[in-house]
C-alpha positions in Angstrom: 0.0 -0.2 -0.4 1.0 3.7 -0.6 0.6 5.0 2.7 1.4 8.6 1.6 -1.9 8.2 -0.5 -4.0 6.2 1.7 -6.6 9.0 2.4 -4.2 11.8 2.3 -4.3 14.3 -0.7 -1.4 13.6 -3.3 1.6 15.6 -3.1 5.2 15.8 -5.0 7.6 14.3 -2.8 7.6 15.7 0.6 6.3 19.1 -0.4 3.2 20.2 1.7 1.0 23.0 0.4 -1.9 25.1 1.8 -4.2 23.6 -0.7 -3.4 20.2 0.3 -4.1 20.9 3.9 -7.2 22.2 2.9 -8.2 19.4 0.3 -7.7 17.2 3.5 -10.3 19.7 5.7 -12.4 19.8 2.8 -12.9 16.1 2.6 -14.5 16.6 6.4 -17.5 18.2 5.2 -20.7 16.5 6.1 -22.9 14.7 3.4 -26.3 15.1 2.5 -27.2 12.9 5.9 -25.0 14.9 8.2 -22.2 12.3 8.2 -18.9 13.7 8.2 -16.3 12.7 5.4 -12.8 11.2 6.0 -11.4 12.1 9.4 -8.5 9.8 9.5 -5.4 10.4 7.2 -2.0 8.6 6.9 1.2 9.4 5.8 4.1 7.3 5.2 7.0 8.8 7.3 9.7 6.7 5.8 9.7 8.7 2.5 10.6 11.9 5.0 13.8 10.8 5.9 15.7 12.9 3.5 13.4 15.7 4.0 15.2 18.9 4.5 14.7 20.7 7.9 12.4 23.4 6.9 10.0 21.3 4.9 9.7 19.0 8.0 8.4 22.1 10.2 6.3 23.1 7.5 4.7 19.9 7.4 4.2 19.3 11.3 2.5 23.2 10.9 0.1 22.1 8.3 -0.7 18.9 10.3 -1.3 20.8 13.8 -3.8 23.0 11.8 -5.9 20.4 10.2 -9.2 19.2 11.6 -8.5 15.5 10.4 -6.7 12.8 12.5 -3.1 12.4 10.8 -1.6 9.2 11.5 2.2 8.5 10.8 3.5 5.0 9.6 6.8 4.1 10.1 8.5 0.9 9.2 12.0 2.3 9.8 13.2 3.9 12.8 12.6 7.8 12.3 15.6 10.0 12.2 15.8 12.5 15.3 15.3 15.4 12.8 11.4 14.1 12.4 10.6 14.9 16.1 8.5 17.9 15.0 6.5 16.1 12.6 5.9 13.0 15.1 5.0 15.3 17.8 2.3 17.0 15.7 0.8 13.6 14.2 -2.5 11.8 16.0 0.0 8.9 16.6 2.6 7.1 14.3 2.2 3.0 14.1 5.8 2.0 14.3 6.6 -1.6 12.6 8.9 -4.0 14.3 12.1 -3.3 12.7 11.6 0.3 14.7 13.9 0.3 17.4 13.0 3.7 19.3 11.4 3.7 22.4 8.9 6.9 22.6 5.3 8.1 23.4 4.6 9.3 19.9 5.4 5.9 18.6 2.7 2.8 18.6 4.6 -0.3 18.5 2.3 -3.0 16.2 3.6 -6.1 14.6 1.8 -5.6 11.6 1.5 -2.1 10.4 -1.1 -3.0 7.6 -3.2 -4.4 10.1 -2.9 -1.8 12.4 -4.1 0.4 9.9 -6.8 -1.6 9.3 -7.8 -1.9 12.9 -8.0 2.2 13.3 -9.9 2.3 9.9 -12.3 -0.2 11.4 -12.8 1.6 14.7 -13.8 4.9 13.3 -15.8 3.9 10.2 -19.1 4.2 12.1 -17.8 6.7 14.6 -16.9 9.1 12.4 -18.1 12.6 14.5 -16.8 11.0 18.1 -13.4 10.1 16.3 -13.2 13.8 15.0 -14.2 15.2 18.2 -11.9 12.8 20.4 -8.9 13.7 18.1 -9.1 17.3 18.4 -9.9 17.0 22.2 -6.8 15.3 23.2 -4.7 18.0 21.3 -6.5 20.5 23.7 -6.4 18.2 27.2 -2.7 17.6 26.7 -2.0 21.2 27.0 -4.8 22.2 29.5 -4.9 22.2 33.4 -6.9 19.8 35.2 -10.1 21.8 35.4 -10.2 23.3 31.9 -9.6 20.0 30.5 -12.1 18.4 32.4 -14.6 21.2 31.0 -13.3 20.9 27.6 -14.2 16.9 28.1 -17.4 17.4 29.7 -18.8 19.5 27.0 -17.7 16.9 24.0 -18.8 14.3 25.8 -22.5 15.8 26.8 -22.6 17.0 22.8 -21.9 13.2 21.6 -24.9 11.9 24.1 -27.3 13.8 21.9 -25.5 12.5 18.6 -26.5 10.2 16.1 -23.6 7.6 16.6 -24.4 7.4 20.4 -28.2 6.7 19.5 -27.7 3.9 17.3 -25.4 2.1 20.1 -28.5 2.5 22.4 -30.9 1.0 19.7 -28.6 -2.0 19.1 -27.8 -2.6 22.7 -29.5 -5.3 24.5 -32.1 -4.1 26.9 -30.6 -3.1 30.1 -30.9 -4.7 33.4 -30.8 -2.4 36.1 -29.9 -3.5 39.6 -31.1 -1.9 42.8 -28.0 -2.3 45.5 -28.9 -4.1 48.9 -26.6 -1.6 50.7 -23.8 1.4 50.5 -21.7 1.1 47.2 -18.8 2.6 48.6 -17.0 2.0 51.9 -14.8 4.2 53.7 -13.1 3.3 56.7 -10.1 5.6 58.7 -7.4 3.9 60.7 -5.5 7.0 62.2 -4.2 8.9 58.9 -5.2 6.6 56.5 -8.6 6.7 54.4 -9.6 3.5 53.1 -12.0 3.5 50.5 -13.4 0.2 48.7 -15.8 0.1 45.7 -18.2 -2.6 47.0 -20.5 -3.5 44.2 -19.0 -6.8 43.6 -22.0 -8.6 41.5 -22.0 -5.4 38.9 -18.2 -5.4 39.0 -18.4 -2.3 40.5 -19.8 -0.6 37.8 -19.7 3.5 38.0 -23.5 4.2 38.8 -25.0 7.4 39.7 -25.3 6.2 43.2 -21.8 5.3 43.5 -20.3 8.3 41.9 -22.1 10.4 44.5 -20.8 7.9 47.6 -17.4 8.0 46.1 -17.6 11.8 45.7 -18.4 12.1 49.7 -15.9 9.9 50.4 -13.5 12.0 48.9 -14.5 14.9 49.7 -13.5 14.0 53.2 -9.6 13.7 52.0 -10.0 17.3 50.4 -10.9 19.0 53.5 -9.4 17.0 56.4 -5.5 17.7 56.5 -5.2 14.7 59.3 -5.7 12.2 56.4 -2.3 11.4 55.1 -3.3 8.8 52.8 -5.9 7.6 50.8 -6.1 3.8 49.5 -8.7 3.3 47.3 -9.6 -0.3 45.9 -12.8 -2.5 44.4 -14.2 -5.6 45.9 -14.8 -8.7 43.8 -13.0 -9.9 40.7 -12.7 -6.4 39.0 -11.7 -2.9 40.2 -14.2 -1.0 38.1 -15.8 -2.3 35.1 -16.6 1.2 33.9 -19.8 3.4 34.0 -23.0 1.0 34.5 -24.6 0.6 31.2 -27.9 0.1 32.5 -28.0 3.9 32.8 -26.4 4.9 29.7 -29.2 6.9 27.6 -30.9 8.2 30.8 -29.7 11.5 30.5 -32.2 13.7 28.3 -31.0 17.0 29.0 -27.3 17.3 27.5 -26.7 20.6 29.3 -27.6 19.1 32.6 -25.5 16.1 31.7 -22.5 18.8 31.3 -23.2 20.1 34.7 -23.2 17.1 36.6 -19.8 15.7 35.1 -18.5 18.9 36.2 -19.7 19.8 39.5 -19.9 16.0 40.7 -17.1 14.5 39.4 -15.1 12.7 42.2 -12.1 12.4 39.8 -11.8 15.9 39.9 -11.6 15.5 44.0 -8.8 12.6 43.4 -6.9 14.9 41.5 -7.2 17.5 44.3 -5.1 15.1 46.4 -3.6 12.7 44.1 -0.2 13.0 46.0 -1.7 10.9 48.9 -3.7 8.8 46.7 -2.7 5.0 45.6 -5.2 3.3 43.7 -5.0 -0.7 43.8 -6.4 -1.8 40.4 -6.9 -5.9 39.6 -9.4 -8.0 36.9 -10.9 -5.6 34.0 -10.5 -1.9 34.7 -12.5 -0.6 31.9 -14.0 2.9 30.7 -14.3 5.0 33.7 -12.5 2.4 36.0 -9.6 3.3 34.2 -9.8 7.0 33.9 -10.6 7.5 37.5 -7.2 5.0 38.5 -5.3 7.1 36.4 -5.7 10.2 38.5 -3.7 9.1 41.3 -0.1 9.9 42.3 0.5 6.1 42.5 -1.4 3.2 40.8 -0.6 -0.6 41.9 -1.6 -3.2 39.3 -1.8 -6.7 40.3 -0.7 -9.2 37.4 -4.4 -10.3 36.1 -5.6 -6.5 35.3 -6.4 -5.9 32.1 -7.0 -2.1 30.8 -9.7 -1.0 27.9 -11.2 2.2 26.9 -14.4 1.2 24.7 -16.3 4.4 24.6 -15.6 5.1 21.1 -17.7 2.0 20.1 -20.7 3.6 21.9 -20.5 6.7 19.6 -18.7 8.5 22.9 -15.6 9.6 24.3 -14.0 8.9 27.6 -16.4 10.6 30.0 -14.6 10.3 33.6 -11.6 12.7 33.2 -9.7 10.2 31.1 -8.4 12.7 28.3 -6.7 14.3 30.9 -5.7 11.8 33.4 -4.8 9.0 30.9 -3.0 11.4 28.5 -1.6 12.8 31.5 0.3 9.6 32.1 1.1 8.1 28.8 1.2 11.1 26.3 -1.7 12.0 23.7 -0.3 10.0 21.1 -0.6 6.5 23.1 -4.0 7.5 24.9 -5.4 8.0 20.9 -4.5 4.6 20.0 -6.4 3.1 23.5 -9.2 5.5 22.9 -9.6 5.5 19.2 -9.2 1.4 19.0 -10.4 0.3 22.2 -7.7 -2.5 22.3 -6.9 -4.0 25.7 -3.7 -4.2 27.3 -2.3 -6.0 30.4 -0.5 -4.9 33.2 2.8 -5.5 31.4 2.4 -2.9 28.6 0.5 -0.4 31.2 3.8 -0.1 33.2 5.9 0.1 30.1 3.9 2.9 29.1 3.5 4.9 32.5 -0.4 4.1 32.7 0.7 2.2 36.3 3.6 2.9 38.7 3.5 -0.7 40.0 2.7 -4.2 38.7 2.8 -6.9 41.6 3.4 -10.2 40.4 5.1 -9.5 37.1 8.8 -10.7 36.2 11.2 -8.4 34.3 11.0 -10.7 31.0 7.2 -10.6 31.1 7.3 -6.6 31.2 10.3 -6.4 28.4 8.0 -8.9 26.4 4.8 -6.5 26.3 6.0 -4.4 23.7 3.9 -4.9 20.8 0.3 -3.8 20.5 -2.2 -3.7 17.4 -4.1 -7.1 17.3 -1.4 -9.2 18.6 -0.7 -11.1 22.3 0.6 -8.5 24.6 1.0 -8.1 28.7 
């Protein structure tokens, strides 16, 4: 495949022109049914190894100004001179012959398969994909409060969109569960506050009620200077399996949803006391569970932990602070891969990328071997 022309307007050599960028943005215009055009383009970085410095800078500037996402493809190790371009791209797929370890590069076993994986991921979620690509460029540069405000605005907008409506219509009928007792248990021993998510039969899915109880527990840590350490964990087989799907689609007013996500966000409180917080994760850590944990100053993962961000498949974006917390930990390029593809990674990859700080029960060989992503086995 000619990666330079895989959805990216044609050019001669490596020259980037205003017309070329305009052509890519024009291809974004919605059709008669309101569906956006092409939101994902690919750029062959191997052809840029011989480009001059001024050409590289000009291309990087053009890519930063584009509305669609632009993904680099590297089958050979990019020279250091391409750093401005790597920084500007949404992410770069790096084949097995690429030896550089840097956050802009997503190591994959098969570049072609990873290309198809990205194409398929956004094929029916063009609006959500476009919104996510732009949002990650913003949250990477904003402080926590402004980043959460930007995320909440985009998430609330997508709640009223056709892609989320289609997911709601196609999913099985939800099965709400009435909890028998508190969903969050907080105990204090001297200066240590232990908070446990306790709805094991729902794998600690983050419902509105659990969110409110967690908010109250964390609020104590914010206002009580005598609490020197906070330990957050989950009961049962999973730390947190994400938002409670039974409640998805219950918000009828996007503006009210926006206000709630800002005003009643436990992740905002968690960030405020992050230097005192350790989160222990295990089992499936999905969606909001991952987003919440990533705010902590110290994240410890059990060997069986699996991480995934599936929101784009629902026509949404991460909405529990993940575009801030995950991006802060792994960089916006790796965050884009996780959020666009919804691919699952294990504790080894999470440790290598900085998504967690400790991985209990993993030996060095397992961590070292968990390099490749993109549809192949990885730890």
